[in-house]
N, C-alpha and C positions, 0 to 999 in steps of 0.2 A: 191230137186227142184233146177234148175239152174237159172241164171240171166234172167231178162226180157230183150228183144231185144233192148230197148232204154236206157239201163244202160250206163252212161258215162264211157268212157275208155274201152269199151268192144271190145275184139278181137274174131271174129268167126274163128275158125280153119277150115281147109278143111273137117274134119270129122263132123263138125257142133257143136263141143264142144265150150263152151263159157268161156273165161277167162277175168277177169277185170285187167287192169293195172292201177296203180295210184302212185302218189307221197305222201310219208308220211309227207312231210312238209305242205301239204294241209289238210284242215279239212276232216274228214270222209264224203263221199258223203251221201246224204239222201237215204233212202230206206233200204232194207234188208242188213244185214251184211254178210260177207263171212262165209262159214263153214270151210274153210281151206285157209291159206295164206302162201306164200313164200316171205320172207323178205330179201332183199339184201342190207346189210349195213356193214360198217366197224366195228361197235360195235353192240352188241345185242340190238335190239329195245325193249326188254321186252315183257311181256304178252300182248296179244291182245284181250282177251275175247272170242276167238275161237281157234280151232286147228291151229297150225302154226309151221313153220320151219324157222330157220334163217341160212343163208349162209353168212359167212364173205366175203365181197366184197367191197374193198375200192372204193370210188368215182372215176370215170373215168378209173378204171383199170379192172381187171378180178377176178373171184372167186379164193380164196386162196386154196380151196379144190375142184378141178374140178370133181373128182369122186363123192364126196358128193353132189355137185351141180347137176350132171346128175341124181343121185338117187332121189333127191328132185323133179326135174322136172318130172321124170317118175311117181312118186307118185301123183304129181299135175295133170298130164294128165289123169291118171286113175280116180282120184276123180272128175275131170271135167265132167265125163260121167253122173253124177247125183247130183253133189253138186255145190254150188256157191264157186268158187275159185278165188283167186287174186294173182298177183305178184306185189310187190311194192319196191321202193327204195326211196331215198330222193326226187328227182324231178319227177320221173316216166317216164324218157325218155332213159337215157344211159344204166344203168344196167337193168332196167325193159325191155326196148326195146330189149336189147341183149338176155335176158332170154326168152322173147316172141318169138324171132326169132329162138332160139334153140328149143323151144317148138314146133314151126311150123315144124322144121326139124323132130322131133320125130313123128309128125302127118303126115308126108309124103311130105312136101315141100322140093324140092332139096336144099341142103345147099347153093349153089351159088345163089339161088333165095329168100332165107328166109328173108334177110334184106329188100329187095324191097317189099316183101309181107307184112311185119309188117309196113313198112312206108306207104304203101297204105291203109291198113286196120285198123291200130291203130293210128299212129302219124308220120308225116313227120320228126319229130325230133328224132325218135327212133334210137338207136345205134349211140353213139356220137364220138367214136374215131376209128382210123384205126385198132388198135389192137382188139377192140371189133368186128369190122367187120370181121377180119381174124379169130377170135375165132369162130364166127358163121360158116364161110366157112369151117372150119375144124371140126366142131362139129359132133359127131356121126361117124366120119370116122376112 
């Protein structure tokens, strides 16, 4: 089962798949927990109580293992077809927004439109740095 449509931080991809974005510094939102999470931190965030993957990604920068990041996003997109999935970093905007924009590219949004898509449908604060924006524009190419 996937997320309820009124779940806070939810992004609906063009395919209709739902992905929750959030900040790990905030309390876990009420309601069902994810079945899979992708966590973007400079250090391993530890066990979550559900299936998860960690990608080393220092705050305000880019993932240190870009191929591993792309594999993790592909897994998350596949699992989003029938599971509750989330992407999270410290604040839920820069790294999370960048990952959501890359996920949108995998789901069919043109790379040069993905940041605008995520800012419109997730958060205006998504994708915080010029290099994160360039990363999205070049993602999947």
